[in-house]
N, C-alpha and C positions, 0 to 999 in steps of 0.2 A: 316848287314851280309857282307858288303864289295863289293856289286855289284854296278857297275856304273849305273847312272840313265838312260842312253841310253839302256843298257842291260835290265834294269827293265821294261822299256816300251815294249821291244820286248817280254819278258816273259809274261807280262800282256796281250799283243795282242794274243799270242799263247793260253794262258789259256782261254781268252774270246772266241776265235774261237772254241776251243774244247767244251766249255760249250754250244755254239750255235749249234754245231753239235749234241750234245746230245738231243736237243729240236726238231730236225728235224722230220717231220712226213713222214714216209715211208709207202706207201700203198702196200699191198700184192696183187698180181694178179695171175690168173690161178692156183688156189689151192696151193699158196706158191712157185710156180715154177719161178715167176718173181715178180718184184716190180717196183715201180715208186715214184718219188719225184716231187711234184708240182713245176713248174717253178716260181710260185708266193710265195713260202714259204719264209717268212721274215728271218728265221734263216739261210736258205741256202745263202741268199743274204749277210747277216752279216758275215757269215763264209768266203765267197769268198772275200769280200772286206777287211776283216782283214788280210787274208793271201795273197792277191793279185793274186788269181787264177781265171780262167775263169769260169763264172757261168754254161754255158752250158756243159763244159767239166766235171765239178764236179758233175753235175746232172746226167750225163751219167755214169760216172765211179763209182758213189756210188751204182749203180744198176746192174753193169756187172762185172763178175769175171775175165774176160780176160783182 
């Protein structure tokens, strides 16, 4: 397709992160008014390492709207 190898690896990393995000287990709390993500979820860890984001920040902002 004419995409450089370095760009291919970046694209693959982003796609892999999105697939891990889809496997994340989010637990509902307080009759659906709140949610949480386990800090030990392996998919969250993989997602964060692939994209280079902080684990605790991603865990927090996946469950808060503001």
